[in-house]
C-alpha positions as CSV (number, residue, x, y, z in Angstrom):
1,X,-5.3,16.2,4.6
2,X,-4.2,17.7,1.3
3,X,-1.2,16.6,-0.7
4,X,0.6,19.8,0.4
5,X,-0.1,19.2,4.0
6,X,1.2,15.6,3.8
7,X,4.3,16.7,1.9
8,X,5.0,19.2,4.7
9,X,4.6,16.5,7.4
10,X,6.9,14.0,5.5
11,X,9.5,16.6,4.9
12,X,9.5,17.5,8.6
13,X,10.9,14.1,9.7
14,X,14.2,14.9,11.3
15,X,17.2,13.0,9.7
16,X,15.4,12.1,6.5
17,X,16.5,13.2,3.0
18,X,14.5,12.3,-0.1
19,X,14.0,13.4,-3.7
20,X,13.3,12.3,-7.2
21,X,14.9,12.7,-10.6
22,X,14.4,12.0,-14.3
23,X,16.7,9.3,-15.6
24,X,14.8,8.5,-18.8
25,X,13.7,5.0,-17.8
26,X,10.1,5.7,-18.8
27,X,11.0,7.2,-22.1
28,X,8.2,9.7,-21.6
29,X,9.5,13.3,-21.7
30,X,10.9,14.6,-18.5
31,X,8.8,12.7,-16.0
32,X,10.7,11.7,-12.8
33,X,11.4,8.0,-12.6
34,X,13.9,7.4,-9.8
35,X,13.8,8.4,-6.2
36,X,15.8,8.0,-3.0
37,X,15.3,8.0,0.8
38,X,18.3,8.5,3.0
39,X,18.7,8.5,6.7
40,X,22.4,8.7,7.7
41,X,21.7,7.9,11.4
42,X,18.9,5.3,10.8
43,X,18.5,2.9,13.7
44,X,16.3,0.3,12.0
45,X,14.2,-0.8,9.0
46,X,11.2,-3.1,8.7
47,X,9.5,-4.5,5.7
48,X,6.8,-6.8,4.3
49,X,7.1,-8.3,0.8
50,X,5.1,-10.0,-1.9
51,X,4.3,-13.7,-1.4
52,X,4.2,-14.2,-5.2
53,X,6.7,-16.9,-6.1
54,X,7.6,-14.9,-9.2
55,X,9.3,-12.2,-7.3
56,X,11.7,-9.5,-8.6
57,X,15.4,-9.5,-7.6
58,X,14.8,-6.2,-5.9
59,X,12.5,-8.0,-3.5
60,X,15.1,-10.7,-2.8
61,X,17.8,-8.1,-2.2
62,X,15.6,-5.9,0.0
63,X,14.4,-8.9,2.1
64,X,18.0,-9.5,3.0
65,X,18.5,-5.9,3.9
66,X,15.5,-5.9,6.2
67,X,16.6,-9.2,7.8
68,X,19.9,-7.6,8.7
69,X,17.9,-4.9,10.5
70,X,20.1,-2.1,9.3
71,X,19.6,0.2,6.4
72,X,20.2,3.8,5.6
73,X,19.0,4.2,2.1
74,X,16.3,3.1,-0.4
75,X,16.6,3.5,-4.1
76,X,13.4,3.3,-6.2
77,X,12.7,3.4,-9.9
78,X,9.4,3.3,-11.9
79,X,8.9,2.4,-15.5
80,X,10.7,-1.0,-15.3
81,X,10.0,-3.8,-12.8
82,X,13.3,-5.6,-13.5
83,X,11.4,-8.9,-13.0
84,X,11.8,-12.0,-15.1
85,X,15.3,-10.9,-16.3
86,X,17.2,-13.8,-14.9
87,X,20.8,-13.4,-13.6
88,X,21.1,-10.0,-15.3
89,X,18.3,-8.6,-13.2
90,X,20.1,-9.8,-10.0
91,X,23.3,-8.2,-11.2
92,X,21.6,-4.9,-12.0
93,X,20.1,-4.7,-8.5
94,X,23.5,-5.4,-6.9
95,X,25.1,-2.7,-9.1
96,X,22.4,-0.2,-8.1
97,X,23.1,-0.8,-4.4
98,X,26.8,-0.7,-4.8
99,X,26.7,2.6,-6.7
100,X,24.3,4.2,-4.3
101,X,26.4,3.0,-1.3
102,X,29.6,4.5,-2.8
103,X,27.9,7.9,-3.3
104,X,26.4,8.0,0.2
105,X,29.3,6.6,2.1
106,X,27.5,3.4,3.4
107,X,27.7,-0.3,2.6
108,X,25.7,-1.9,-0.3
109,X,24.0,-4.1,2.3
110,X,22.5,-1.0,3.8
111,X,20.7,0.0,0.6
112,X,17.2,-1.4,-0.1
113,X,16.2,-1.4,-3.8
114,X,12.6,-1.2,-5.2
115,X,11.3,-1.3,-8.8
116,X,8.0,-1.0,-10.5
117,X,6.9,-1.0,-14.1
118,X,6.9,-3.5,-17.0
119,X,7.9,-7.1,-16.4
120,X,10.4,-9.0,-18.6
121,X,12.2,-5.9,-19.9
122,X,15.9,-5.5,-19.0
123,X,16.7,-2.5,-16.9
124,X,18.4,0.3,-19.0
125,X,21.3,0.6,-16.7
126,X,23.0,3.0,-19.1
127,X,20.3,5.4,-18.1
128,X,19.6,4.2,-14.5
129,X,23.1,4.4,-13.1
130,X,24.0,7.9,-14.4
131,X,20.6,9.1,-13.1
132,X,21.4,7.7,-9.7
133,X,24.7,9.4,-9.8
134,X,23.3,12.8,-10.6
135,X,20.4,12.4,-8.2
136,X,22.6,11.5,-5.2
137,X,25.2,14.1,-6.0
138,X,22.6,16.4,-4.3
139,X,21.2,14.2,-1.6
140,X,21.0,16.8,1.1
141,X,17.5,17.9,0.2
142,X,13.9,17.1,1.3
143,X,11.6,17.0,-1.8
144,X,8.8,14.6,-1.0
145,X,6.7,15.8,-3.9
146,X,9.5,14.8,-6.4
147,X,9.9,11.4,-4.8
148,X,6.2,10.8,-4.8
149,X,6.0,11.7,-8.5
150,X,9.0,9.5,-9.4
151,X,7.5,6.3,-8.0
152,X,4.2,6.6,-10.0
153,X,3.3,4.3,-12.9
154,X,-0.4,4.2,-14.0
155,X,-1.3,6.3,-10.9
156,X,-3.2,9.4,-11.7
157,X,-2.4,11.2,-8.4
158,X,0.4,11.2,-5.8
159,X,-0.4,9.3,-2.7
160,X,1.0,10.6,0.6
161,X,-0.1,10.5,4.3
162,X,1.3,11.7,7.6
163,X,0.6,11.7,11.3
164,X,2.1,13.6,14.2
165,X,2.0,12.4,17.8
166,X,3.5,13.0,21.2
167,X,5.5,10.3,22.9
168,X,6.1,11.3,26.4
169,X,7.0,15.0,25.9
170,X,8.7,14.4,22.5
171,X,6.8,15.4,19.3
172,X,7.2,12.6,16.8
173,X,6.2,12.0,13.2
174,X,5.4,9.0,11.0
175,X,4.7,9.7,7.3
176,X,5.0,8.1,3.9
177,X,4.0,7.6,0.3
178,X,2.8,4.8,-1.9
179,X,2.1,4.0,-5.5
180,X,-0.4,1.7,-7.0
181,X,-3.5,1.7,-9.2
182,X,-3.6,-1.8,-10.8
183,X,-2.2,-5.3,-10.3
184,X,-3.4,-4.8,-6.7
185,X,-4.3,-7.7,-4.5
186,X,-2.5,-7.9,-1.2
187,X,-0.7,-11.1,-0.2
188,X,1.5,-9.2,2.3
189,X,1.0,-5.6,1.4
190,X,0.3,-3.9,-1.9
191,X,2.5,-2.2,-4.4
192,X,5.4,0.0,-3.3
193,X,5.2,1.9,-0.1
194,X,7.8,3.9,1.8
195,X,7.2,5.1,5.4
196,X,9.6,6.9,7.7
197,X,9.5,7.9,11.4
198,X,11.9,10.0,13.4
199,X,12.0,7.4,16.3
200,X,15.2,5.7,17.2
201,X,13.6,2.2,17.4
202,X,15.3,-1.0,16.2
203,X,14.3,-3.5,13.5
204,X,12.6,-5.9,15.9
205,X,10.2,-3.3,17.3
206,X,9.5,-1.8,13.9
207,X,8.9,-5.1,12.3
208,X,6.3,-6.2,14.9
209,X,4.4,-2.9,14.6
210,X,4.5,-3.0,10.8
211,X,3.2,-6.5,10.5
212,X,0.4,-5.8,13.0
213,X,-0.8,-2.7,11.1
214,X,-0.3,-4.2,7.7
215,X,-2.8,-7.0,8.3
216,X,-5.6,-4.4,8.9
217,X,-4.7,-2.0,6.2
218,X,-2.8,-2.9,3.1
219,X,-3.8,-6.6,3.3
220,X,-7.4,-5.5,3.3
221,X,-7.5,-3.7,-0.1
222,X,-7.9,-5.1,-3.6
223,X,-8.3,-3.6,-7.0
224,X,-8.1,-6.7,-9.3
225,X,-6.9,-9.7,-7.2
226,X,-3.5,-9.7,-8.9
227,X,-0.5,-9.8,-6.6
228,X,2.6,-8.1,-8.1
229,X,6.1,-9.6,-8.4
230,X,7.5,-6.4,-6.8
231,X,5.3,-5.5,-3.9
232,X,6.9,-4.2,-0.7
233,X,6.3,-1.9,2.2
234,X,9.4,-0.5,3.9
235,X,9.4,1.4,7.2
236,X,12.6,3.3,8.1
237,X,13.5,4.9,11.5
238,X,15.8,7.9,11.2
239,X,16.9,7.7,14.8
240,X,16.4,11.5,15.4
241,X,14.1,11.2,18.4
242,X,15.3,9.4,21.5
243,X,12.0,7.7,22.6
244,X,12.1,4.6,24.8
245,X,10.0,1.6,23.7
246,X,7.3,1.5,26.3
247,X,3.8,0.1,26.1
248,X,2.3,3.6,26.0
249,X,4.7,4.8,23.3
250,X,4.3,1.7,21.2
251,X,0.5,2.1,21.3
252,X,0.8,5.7,20.2
253,X,3.1,4.8,17.4
254,X,0.9,1.9,16.2
255,X,-2.2,4.3,16.2
256,X,-0.2,6.8,14.1
257,X,1.1,4.2,11.8
258,X,-2.4,2.8,11.3
259,X,-3.7,6.2,10.3
260,X,-0.9,6.6,7.7
261,X,-1.2,3.1,6.3
262,X,-5.0,3.1,6.1
263,X,-4.9,6.4,4.3
264,X,-2.4,5.2,1.8
265,X,-4.2,1.9,1.2
266,X,-7.5,3.6,0.6
267,X,-5.9,6.1,-1.7
268,X,-4.6,3.2,-3.9
269,X,-8.1,1.8,-4.2
270,X,-9.7,5.2,-4.9
271,X,-7.2,5.5,-7.8
272,X,-7.8,1.9,-9.0
273,X,-7.4,1.6,-12.8
274,X,-10.6,2.7,-14.4
275,X,-12.4,3.0,-11.0
276,X,-15.3,5.3,-10.4
277,X,-16.3,4.2,-7.0
278,X,-14.7,3.1,-3.7
279,X,-16.3,0.1,-2.0
280,X,-16.0,-0.3,1.8
281,X,-17.1,-3.7,3.0
282,X,-17.6,-4.1,6.8
283,X,-18.2,-7.5,8.3
284,X,-19.2,-7.7,11.9
285,X,-20.5,-10.3,14.3
286,X,-17.9,-12.9,13.4
287,X,-16.4,-15.5,15.7
288,X,-12.9,-14.4,14.9
289,X,-11.0,-11.7,13.0
290,X,-9.7,-14.1,10.4
291,X,-13.2,-15.1,9.1
292,X,-14.3,-11.5,9.2
293,X,-11.4,-10.5,7.1
294,X,-11.8,-13.3,4.6
295,X,-15.4,-12.5,4.0
296,X,-14.9,-8.8,3.7
297,X,-12.2,-9.4,1.1
298,X,-14.4,-11.9,-0.7
299,X,-17.0,-9.2,-1.1
300,X,-14.6,-6.6,-2.5
301,X,-12.9,-9.1,-4.8
302,X,-16.2,-10.4,-6.4
303,X,-16.4,-9.4,-10.1
304,X,-20.2,-9.6,-9.7
305,X,-20.2,-7.2,-6.8
306,X,-17.7,-4.8,-8.4
307,X,-19.8,-4.6,-11.7
308,X,-23.0,-4.2,-9.7
309,X,-21.5,-1.2,-7.9
310,X,-20.2,0.2,-11.2
311,X,-23.8,0.0,-12.6
312,X,-25.3,1.3,-9.4
313,X,-27.3,-2.0,-9.3
314,X,-28.4,-2.9,-5.7
315,X,-28.1,-6.6,-6.4
316,X,-27.7,-7.6,-2.7
317,X,-27.8,-11.3,-3.5
318,X,-24.3,-11.0,-5.0
319,X,-22.9,-9.7,-1.7
320,X,-24.4,-12.6,0.3
321,X,-23.1,-15.1,-2.3
322,X,-19.6,-13.6,-2.2
323,X,-19.5,-13.8,1.6
324,X,-21.2,-17.2,1.8
325,X,-18.7,-18.9,-0.5
326,X,-15.9,-18.4,2.0
327,X,-15.2,-21.8,3.6
328,X,-15.0,-22.6,7.3
329,X,-16.8,-19.6,8.6
330,X,-19.8,-19.0,10.9
331,X,-22.0,-17.7,8.1
332,X,-25.6,-18.8,8.6
333,X,-28.1,-17.2,6.3
334,X,-30.9,-17.3,8.8
335,X,-28.9,-15.0,11.1
336,X,-27.3,-12.5,8.8
337,X,-28.2,-8.8,8.3
338,X,-27.1,-6.7,5.4
339,X,-27.3,-3.1,4.5
340,X,-26.2,-0.7,1.7
341,X,-25.2,2.6,3.1
342,X,-27.9,3.6,5.7
343,X,-30.6,1.2,4.3
344,X,-31.2,-2.2,5.8
345,X,-31.9,-4.8,3.2
346,X,-31.9,-8.1,5.1
347,X,-32.5,-8.6,8.8
348,X,-32.0,-12.0,10.5
349,X,-32.0,-13.7,7.1
350,X,-35.3,-12.1,6.0
351,X,-35.3,-9.5,3.1
352,X,-37.2,-6.3,3.9
353,X,-38.4,-6.1,0.2
354,X,-38.4,-2.3,-0.1
355,X,-38.6,-0.8,-3.6
356,X,-35.5,-1.2,-5.6
357,X,-35.1,2.6,-5.9
358,X,-34.6,2.8,-2.1
359,X,-31.5,0.7,-2.3
360,X,-30.3,2.1,-5.6
361,X,-30.1,5.5,-4.0
362,X,-27.3,4.2,-1.7
363,X,-25.2,3.3,-4.8
364,X,-25.1,6.7,-6.3
365,X,-22.1,8.4,-4.7
366,X,-18.3,8.0,-5.1
367,X,-18.2,5.8,-2.0
368,X,-20.4,2.7,-1.5
369,X,-20.7,1.2,2.0
370,X,-21.7,-2.5,2.3
371,X,-22.2,-3.8,5.9
372,X,-22.8,-7.4,6.7
373,X,-23.5,-8.6,10.3
374,X,-23.2,-12.3,10.9
375,X,-24.7,-12.0,14.4
376,X,-22.5,-14.8,15.6
377,X,-19.6,-13.2,17.6
378,X,-17.8,-10.0,18.6
379,X,-15.2,-9.7,15.9
380,X,-15.2,-7.4,12.8
381,X,-13.1,-6.3,9.8
382,X,-13.2,-3.8,7.0
383,X,-11.9,-4.2,3.5
384,X,-11.7,-1.6,0.7
385,X,-12.1,-2.2,-3.1
386,X,-13.3,-0.5,-6.2
387,X,-15.7,-1.0,-9.0
388,X,-14.8,-2.7,-12.3
389,X,-15.2,-0.7,-15.4
390,X,-14.3,-0.9,-19.1
391,X,-11.6,1.7,-18.3
392,X,-9.7,-1.1,-16.5
393,X,-9.5,-3.0,-19.8
394,X,-8.5,0.0,-21.8
395,X,-5.6,0.9,-19.4
396,X,-4.2,-2.6,-19.2
397,X,-4.3,-3.2,-23.0
398,X,-2.6,0.2,-23.7
399,X,0.0,-0.4,-21.0
400,X,1.7,-3.2,-22.9
């Protein structure tokens, strides 16, 4: 769906208010750099967070908010990660939650906080807090486009996704937005992602669904193998639709959530810093899902595979080496089959030895499919990555 269509779906969620504002944190003209999400009647929140031991105070604060199971608001800023700032960083997060809570008539412990941007630079609270005050003075709005713009850093495009489904006879929605382009390697989720649904479900149910879907979506993408200090995915239930938690309804919700999170995850990779191609790596025939996932991620993480894709070089040996280096798997080279796009390259460990041009043709488009069949079991997994170009170096040296 187009950005406009996804904006419309996100703004259709009953009980959700959101928007973005320019506070001047980025020091770049009038670009929006703070956003909010507010659900006055929210029934639950779920979240997954970075496993990086160098985590931002916003992560620590929001982890506690999610553990409580209750939240009504999320305050986000871009342009400053507020990480590595010691005690001051912690105090700034607490001040942010207190100020937002006072303006919205809720408790500070019901406000999640998220930040993204440069690490080790103190948050300019003299700009941030007045910006939050002016933004929340008009919280009764639904401007998804403004919020999506406000959370961007090196992103070149807004990233939104939505899905509608029927639970019983009740029309329901799940939709969200994400930001991310570099410093992307999932070790829980990737970058900052905010998703909402109009269901009235509690933290426990939402958390179980989010973790399940996260493993097959955000945890299966990578741009550069770097896990950020600020990564989080938050899922907020506005409580507008009274839908009982049944097996059927849960299945419907998980399917819709998967659609949204897969779309957002792939959009991140497609917008990878300096990227020109999306890589989709499918591993099938594995003995279990874990080994399929580890091998698929090894393929998309390999610098040799990424540069080969960039140069449209069908160097299939790099793919087998990337998969084969994963320890404790059922990889057996005499059984594997490999293809690029629609062209088989190796069958049961034997190369077909077609002319190089046949395989190179499969590397020409914006999306490159790599499929590896281990021929050992019934399990499979898919991972998404991007090529590695000189543009990645340019963007990350200019960023600092």
